[in-house]
N, C-alpha and C positions, 0 to 999 in steps of 0.2 A: 341439507346443509343449511337452508335458511331457516327452517325452524330450529335446528340445533343452536343457531347463533342467537336467536329470538329468546330461547330458553335461558341462555347464559344470563340475560338481563333480569330474569325472574328474581322477585324478591325471597321467594320460598323455593328452595332447591335441595331435595334430600329424602329421606326415607322416614317413615313412622314405624317405629318398632313397638310392638303391643303383646301383651300377655293376657288371654283370657283365661282367668283362674278358675271360677265356678260359677254355677247358677244356683238359685235358691227359691225353693217353694214354686216351682214353674207349674204351667198348667198340665193337667192329666189329659192327654190326647188318645191314650189306649186304655179305656176303662179307668183305673185308678193309678196309672204311671204313664211313662212316655220313654222314647229313646232319643234325647235331645242331641242335636248337631247345631252348628252355628256358621254362619257365612259374614265375613266381614269385609267391608269395602269402604271407599271413600268417593261417593258420588260427586261429580259425574265421571270420574276416572274409571277405566275399564278394569284395571287390576282387581283381584279378589283373592282372599284366603278362606279355604275351606277348614273347619275344625271337625274332626271325626266324632261320630256319635258316641254317647255313653248310654249302655244298654240299661233298661228298666230302672229308671230313677227320676225324681223329681228334683233332685239335689246334686246335679253331675258336678264332678271335680276334673275338669279338662286340664288345667295347667298346660296350656298350649301356647307357644310363642310363636310369633311370625312378623312380617313387616310389608308395608304397602308404599310405593313410591308417591311422593308428594312434590308437585311442581305447580307452583301458583304465580302468576305474574305480580299481584298485589295482595297485601295482608287483608285488605277489606273483601278480597274474594276467597278467603279461606273456607273451605267446605268443612263439614263435619264427619266424624268416624261413625260408620253405621254397622251395627251388629243385629242380624236377623236370626232368631232361633227357630228350629223346624224340628218336628218329630219325624224320624225315618221311618218309613214303612215301604214294603215291597210293591203295594199298590199305588204309591204316591205319598209324597210327605205332606204333614199336617202343619199349619201356620201356628206358632207359640207366641209371636210378638217380637217386638225389635225396639231399638233405642237408637238415638244419636247423641254422640258424645262431642261436647266442645272441646276442640284441640288448640285453641288459641294461645293458652298458656304454655303448652309444649313449645309451640314455634318461638313464642317470645323468650323461652328458656331452654336453648337447645342443649342436649346431653343432660337433661334433668328431668327425672320422672314426675310429670306435673299432673298425670290422671292417675287416680289410685282410689278406686272406690266402687261401691254398688251402683248400678244404674237401673231405674225401674223400666220394665218391658211395657210396651204400650200396643194397642191393637190399632195400628197405623192403617193397615190394609183393609179394615172392617170385613174381614171374612166371615162367612156363614159357618159358625163352629159351635159345637154343642156345650163346650165349658168356656168361661170368660178368660182372656189373657191374664196372666198373673206373675208375680215373682220378679227378682232381680238377677242381674249378671254383673260379677266383678271383673272390672277391666283397669288394667295399666298400660301406660303409655309414655314413649320418650321420642322426641324428635331429634334426628341425627342428620346434620347437613352432610352434602355429598363429600367435601373437604376432610370430614372426620369419619368416614365410614370405616376405616381401619381400627378406629378405638373402640374397644368392647364396652358394652353396656350391660347392666345387671339391674333386676327389679327387687325391691325390698320385699321382706316378708309381708304377706297379705294381712291387713287389719282384720281383727277378729269381728264378727257382726256386733254392732252396737245396740243390742237388744237387752234391756234389763232382765235379770235373772228372775224366772217365774212368770215373765210377762206373757199375756195371752192376746187379748183383743184391745181395741180402743173404742170407747164409747163417750162422745162428749160435744162440745161446740168450740170451734175456732173463732175467737173474736179477733177481728182484722181492722186495722186502720190505715187507710192510705192517705198519707200526710201530705205529700207534695210530690212534684218531678221538677227536673231542671234540665236545661239544655236539649230539649227534644228537638227532633229533626222537623223543619219546616215543610209541611205537605201541602199548604195552600199559599204559594208564593213565598212570602218571608215570614209566615206564621202558621198556626195550627188551631184546632178547636178540640182539645185533647180530652178524651174520656178513658176510663180504665174498666176492663172486665176482670173479675176476680173469680177463681174457680180452684177446685183441687184436680190436680192432673189425673185424667182418666177416670173421674168420678161425675155423677150427676150434680146439679145444682151450682148456682152461681148468683153474684150480685154485680150491678154496674154502678160504678162512680159516674156522677154526673158530668157532662161536658162543660168546660170553661172555655168561653170565646175568646179568640185571637190572643193567644199566649203561647210562649215556649217553656214557661216556667210557672206552672199551675200549681195553686195552693188549695187542696181539696179539703183536707181534715175530715175525711168521710169515714165513718165506721160502718162494719157490717159483719155478718156471721155465716158461718157454714158448719153444717153439721158433718161430723165425722163418726162412722160406726162400721168397723172392720173386725172380722174375726181373728186376724193375726197382725201384730204389730210390724212384722217383715215387710207386709204390704202397704205400709203408710204411705199415701200419695204425698207429692210435693204440692206446695201452693204455686199456683200459676198465674202470673199477671200479664195481661194483654193490653198495651195502650194502642188506641186508635184516635185518628182524626176524624170527627163527626161530619159527614157530608149527607146531602139530601139524596144523592144517587149512590150510595156506597161508601163505607168508612174506608179510609186509608190507614195502612198498618205502621205504626210507629216504633215498634219494638216490644219485647216481652223479657220476662225473667221467670226463673224456677227458683223455690225457696224451700229447703230443707225444714221441716217441722219437728224433727225428733227431739231436740232441746226443749220445745214447748210442750210436747207430750210427756216428757220425763220429768217436768217441774210444773205441773197444773197449778192454774191461779195466779201465775208470775207473767209479766211481759218479758219473754226471753228474746224477742226479736224487736229491736229498736235501732234501726240503721238503714243505710243506704245502700241499694244495689244497682249496679250498672246494667243497662238494658243492651240486649243482643237481638239478632235476627233470628227468631225461632221459627219464622215462616220464610224460607229462601224463595225468592222470586215475587214477593209481596212488598218490598220496601219502598218502591217507588223511585223517583229520580234522585233522591238525596238519600245517603245512608243512614241507617239507625244510629242514633247517638243519644247521650244523656243518662239519666239515672232516676230511680224512684226511691222515696222514703217510706219505709213500711215499719209497722208495729203490729205484733201478734202476741195472742196469748191462748193457751188452751184451758178450757174450763170444764172438768169432768164433774161426775155426780157428787163427788165429796166435797168440791169447791163451789158448786153452782149457787148455793145461798149467801156466800161470802160477797161482800160488796167489792166491786173492781171498777178501776178507771186507768186509762192510760196515762203513764208519765209524760212529762215535757219530752219532746223528741231530743232534747239536747242532754238529758240526764246520763245516758249510757255512751262512753267513749267508744266509737265504732272501729277506730284505728287500733292496731296493737301498739303497746309501749314501744317507744324507741330512744335511744341515747340522744340526749339533747346537747348540742355544740354550744360553745360560747357565743354569745351574740356580740356583734361588732355594730358600732353607729358611727355615723359621721354626719357632719352638717354639710348641706349642699345648698348653695345660692341659685335661684333661679331668675334668669332675666329675660326680658321680653324683646329688647331692641339692643343694637351694638353702643358700645360706649367708647369715645375717643381714647386712644392709646395713653394719651397723656394723664388720664385719670390713674390715681394710685391704686394698685391692687391691693385686696386684703387677702388674708389667709385663714384656713380653718384647719384644725387638727383632729386626725382620727384617734382611735384607741391605740393604733400601732406607732403613733408619734410620727406619721408621715404627714406632711403639709401640701396642701393643694391651693394654687393661686385661683381666686375668684373674684370678680369685678362687681362692686356694688352697683346695682343698677339705679338709674335715676327715676324710672317710671316703671309701673306694671307690677309683678309678683316679687314680693320681698319676704322670705321666711325660711324656714327649715323643713324638710322633708324626712321624717323618721321612718326607716324600713327595718323590718325583722324577718329574715328568711327562716322559716320554721323547719320545713323538711321538703324533700323531694322523693 
């Protein structure tokens, strides 16, 4: 009974309804094929949903719907949805990889499908297997609060794979510029010594952006390169950024982000990424006393064999508008007088007029600040 009462005060109380639609180009665990099945959980909760196997395929069409209970005291403790894929055998299952899916936007937007796309499988368990983990799984998810369980939900038609017609492999260089970060979490008292490690998710090779001392808003403007050479575009890795606080006896984790590179690969020689990315906790349990916070500004371009001899330079970080266009509302202005000390009531008040013809009594100060403050509310 006590636990039930405590649960009623939780910020998140409901179920996560999901659809495991398909897998694509999974690893071959039985010679040239597999019998893939899946297990979905929300660690550390005990509930699990088993997705039956599809026989003799590397591209299963599961089209399986299920749901998992989600009860979390606070939003900053929200876990991720975990999907583990295995090849089912009589003598024991073979590991085929797994993925963790952020469900924050689902919980922030209940009753809306906020997870809808492919997720790259990774070799998290580092199993001793003959062929490497590969491929993706397509997941959809919607959060339903307990008080809306009677409301039906449906998933949209899955998106077609965003693979250009006739595409085979990818061979070239990713040029990356880590411009800056802001509002990072303080790992050393009220500050940090941030650095950034840049790599391709699940691939070898990385470069490090040097640390800057005692700042939560570093300005790096550091450029680096990563080689991409994969036989199939379907296995294109994401760009992985890991921010750390540099310490003598071991670095502290500040947060990270994963960035889709498909737009870059489809438009070689152009800076297709020129925006800010919010940091999240990609390493649960390593974030320290303060929660992960802040954002990092990144620019990136893919240089293939055809464009490698063309001159290239990153544009100003302000050239591309990162937010989607929005409808602008009319701007209202008003003049406000600021006073530093009280003025006797005998002093005659002045008035100021707003755009809406409203009047506000304001007292002319005898000392201190005297002027007007202009404010423009752009958007929320």
